[in-house]
N, C-alpha and C positions, 0 to 999 in steps of 0.2 A: 539236784535233779537226777533221777536214774536214767540210764541210757541202754540202748541195744546196739551191739556191734555185729556187723555182718562181714564175714571173711570170704573172699573168693580166691581160689587158686588160679594163678595166671602165669604168663611167661613174658619175655621181653617184647613180644609182638602184640600181646593182648592186654597188657597192664593198663595202658592209657585208655583204651577203649572201655575196659571194665570200670575205670574211674568215672568216665562220662556216664555210663549206665547207672552207677550208684547215685551220682548226683541227680540224675533224671528221675529217680524213684524216691527222692526225698532225703538223701544223706546230708547231714549238717557239715560233715567234714570227711575227707578221704585221705588215707595214709598208705604209703607203700613200704613194705618191709621185706628183707631178704629171708627167704625160707631156708636157705642152706649155708649161711655164713660165707658167701662168696664175695671177696672184696672187689670193688670196682673203683678205678681211679677217677677222681672228680674231673668232669669234662672242662676243657678250656672254654673261656667266654666265646659264645657263638656256636660252639659245637652242639650236636644233637645229644639230648639226654639219653643215656643207656640204662635200661632196666636189667635186673637180674634174670637169669634163665628160669629160676624158680622164685616167683614173686607172689607175695600175699597182698592183695588189695583189700583194705579194711574201710568200711563205711560206718559212720557213727550216726545213730538215729535216736530221736526222742522216743522214750518208752511208750508213748501213746500212738506211735506209728503202726499202721496195719502191715506187719511184716509178711503175712501170707500174701497180701496183695503185691507187695514189693517183689517177693520171690517169683510169683506168677508172672509179673512183668519181665523180670530178668530171663526166665525160662522161655518166655514168648519171643523175645528179641534175640536170644542166643541161637547161633546156627544149629546147634544140637542141644536143645534145652534139657534133655534127659541126662546129658553128660556134665551139666553145670555143677562144679564142686563148690559147695559153700558150707559155712558153719555159722550158726547164730549163738551169741553169747549175751547174757544179761550182765551188765556192769552195775555193781552196787553204788548207791549214792555215797560219795566220799568228798572230803575236802582234798581235791586233786593236787592243789598247790602244796599242801602240807605233806601229802603222800609222796610227791616227787622229791621234796626237800629231805624227807626222812630216809630216802634211799642213798644219800651221799654222806659219807663219814670221813673223818681225817684218815689218811693212809700213809704209812711209813715205807720208805724205800731205802735200802741199805742201812747204814748205821746212824745217820744224822738228819736225813731229809724227810720232811712231812709235807703233804699236800692237803690243805684244809679249806673246806667251804666256809664262807664268811659267817654263816649262821651257827657254826659249831665252835665250841671252846677249843683252843689250841692245847693238845695233850701235853706237849713238852715246850714250855715257853723259851727255854734256853737252846732248843734245837734249831735247825735251819728250817724255817716255816715259810711255805709259799701259799698265799691266800688266793684261791682260784675257785670261781663259781662256774658250773656248767653253763655254756652259752651258745653263740652262733657257730663257733668253729670247733673242729675236732680237737680233743685232748683234755681229759680231766684226770688221767692217771688210772682209770678203771680198766682200760684195755691192756692186754699182755704186752703189746708192742711198746706202748708208752712206759709201762712198768719196767720193761727190760732196759730201756734207755735211761730212765731215771736212776735205776740201781747202778748202772755203769757210771753215770756222771757222779754219783755220790762217792764212788771209789777213787775218783781222780783228785789230784791237787791242782785246782784251777786258778790259784792265785797268780795274778798278772798275766793271765792267758787270754787270748782272743779266740772266740768260739763262733763257728757258723752253724746256724740251725736251719737246715735246708728243708723247706716244707714245714714252716713253724706252726701253722694252725692257730691254736689258742695262745701259743707262746709258752706253754708249760715247760718245755725243755730249756728254752731261753731263760725263763725266770729262775728255774732251778740252777742253771749254770751261774747266773749272776748272784743269786743268794749264796751259792757255794764258793764265791770269791772271784769269779772271772772278771777281768778288767773291762771287757766289752763283748757284746754278742751282736752278730749280724743275723737278722731273721729274714728269710726269703720265702715267699709264698705266691702262688698264682691267683689267689682269691683275695680281693681287696677287703672283704669282711674279716678274713683271718688276720690281716694286718691291723684292722681296727680293733679286733678283740685282743690281739697281742699288746697293742699300745695301751688300751684301757687297763689290762691286767698288770702291765708294767707300772703304770701310774699308781694303781692300788697297792702295789708292793714296794713303792719307793725306789724303783730301779730304772725308771724311764730314761734318765740321762745317760745310761750306759747301753741302751738297746737301740740299734739302728735297723729300720725295717724297709724292705724293698720288694717291688714286683720284679719278676725275672728280667724284664726288658730294661730295668734300671739298676740291676745288681752291680755292685762295685767289683773292681779288680783287686784282689788281695789274696794273701795266703795266711791261713789261721793255724793256731796251735792244735785246735780240736775242731773236727767236723762231725756233726750228727745229722742223719737223714732218716726220719721215720715216715716213709711214704709207702710205696708198694713195689713189688718185685719188677714189674714192667718198667716203670719210670727209673728205678734204680739201675736197671740194665742199660736203658737207652741214654740216660744222663750221666753214666759213669765218668766219662772224660771231664764233664763240667764239674761234677762233685769233687773229683780228685784234684782238679786245678785249684780248688780252694784250700787244699791241705799242703802245708809246707813240708819239706823233707824232715823226717823224724816226728811229724805230727801224728796225732791219734784220731782214728776214725771209728764211728759206730753206725751201723745200718740196721733198720728194722722195718716192720710192715711186710715181713717175708714169711710165707708159710714154710713148714718144715721141709716139704718135698722140693722147694725152690732154693733151699739154702746152698747146696753144693755148687749149683750153677753160678750163683752170684759170688760164692767164695772163689771160684776160678776166675771170674771176670775181674774182681778187685785184687786178686793175687798177682795180676800183671804189674801193679804199682806198690802193693803193700805186703808186709809180712803179716798174714792173717792168722788169728788165733782159732782154736776149736769153736764150733758153733755152740751158742747158748740157747737152750730151748725152754719155753714156758707155754704150757698147754700145747697148741698146735703151731705156735708162732716161734720165730727165732730172731736172735740178734747176732750179727757178724761184727767183729771188731778187729782192728789191726793197727799197724804202725807203718807209715809211708817210708819206703826205702830211700836211702841217701843216693 
């Protein structure tokens, strides 16, 4: 069935109100997207939802809907209807599930690591293959921050090593570390759905017996050989002492989720405890890695 998509330009103060307006004039679904690729850290349970400063609010309408009437309604209730910024788009009738699946292909990171969706053939059966489908939690390998961490893990000898994946999301870095030979991985995340996704993905890959998952309030006391944290610059700065406490002397650290202009600040923060290497850049994102001082 064909659809019509109506986009409204909003900000953090108007996004939720615009969503209500779209539903009131017949939208079947409403989606919020970031117009400027500005990362926002996921709120803690109970915290207020924060929207982007430049937010696009998208309403999906049946093609038979009278959009002239819908737009007239929006202009009438908007405080300054003439300034309402909108865009109408006709969406062609497609098999959307197939369209979505076709967008995901096996991806190679480093010399031996592949991330493969379950509906695709494995390109190199003898390589290190992680089977991972896009799901409820962040992390499929398509984002530069994840790619930077996967490539780094592929370059390590993880045999008999303990790894902490701080902010594990879908578990993609945990699974990669385990498939690359790690003895055990500790995954930590504030989102219970992320832990569920990590557990399900670990079972699918046959490594669930070596993956332990925790919410922050239950996280164990330990020091690992390797710590990887792919979150965002703000939490990496605020939680630096917590993250470093997981890393034993001589252990290896990788941090990502950091924009290029934020790299030097965090390099200085973690340089208090680690011998940090030069920043690695992919697109506008960076990875920091180093070795904890003795």
